[in-house]
N, C-alpha and C positions, 0 to 999 in steps of 0.2 A: 880577771875579767874573761868572759867568753867572747868568742867571734860571733855568736848568734845575734841577730838584729832584734831590736825591740819592736814588739807588736802592739797594735791598738789594744788598750785595756790593761797592759801590763803595769803601767804606773799606778792605775786605780787599785789593782790587786795588791801591789806593794804597800801602798798607803793604807788600804784596808787592813792588811796584816798588821802593820805597826799600831794602828789605832786599836785593833782587836786585842793585841797583847797588852797595850796600856790599860785597857779596860779590864782585862783578865788579872793583871797584877793588882789593880785597884780593888777588884772584887776579893781577892785573897787577903789584902791588907784590911778591908772593911770587915771581913768575917772573922779575922784573927782575934779581936777583943771579945767577940762572943764566946769563943772557946776558952779564952783565958780568964774570963770573968771580969774583965775590965770594963770601964765605961765605954759606951758606944761612941763612934766617931761622929763628927758633925755631918749634916745633911749633904754638904758639898762632896764629901768622900763617897757617899752613895750615888750621887749624880755622876761622878767620874766613872763609876762602875758601869754605867749605862753606855759607855763608849764601846763595850764589847759588842753590842748589838749594832751600833752605828758602823763599827769597822767591818763587821760581817756583811752589812748592806752595801758598803762602799766596794768591798772585794766582789760581792755578787754582780754589782753594776759593771765592774771591770770585766768580769767573765762574760756576762751578756753582750757587752760591747765588742769583745774579741770574737765571739760567735757571730754576731751580725756582720762584722767585717769579713770574716772567712766566708760566710755565705754569699755576700756580694761579689767577692772575688771569684768564687766557684761559678756563680751565674754568669759573670762577665767572661770567663774563660770558655764556658760551654757554649756561648753565642746566644743565649737567650735574650 
């Protein structure tokens, strides 16, 4: 572990990354039967693939939250 403190939004970015990679793996697994000439997977497999976009959105929300907190701190330090 590092000695760096956790900042606002870091948890959202980490969760978003995990969800994104689950979706990316599901996308690869879903496309594999198409290249192998096998029967397509059920609809549920394609729905899990959509987690890639959801993970990206969660990570983006974490980044935006981190930016907002940093801007608030900078304004408070400058005396505005």
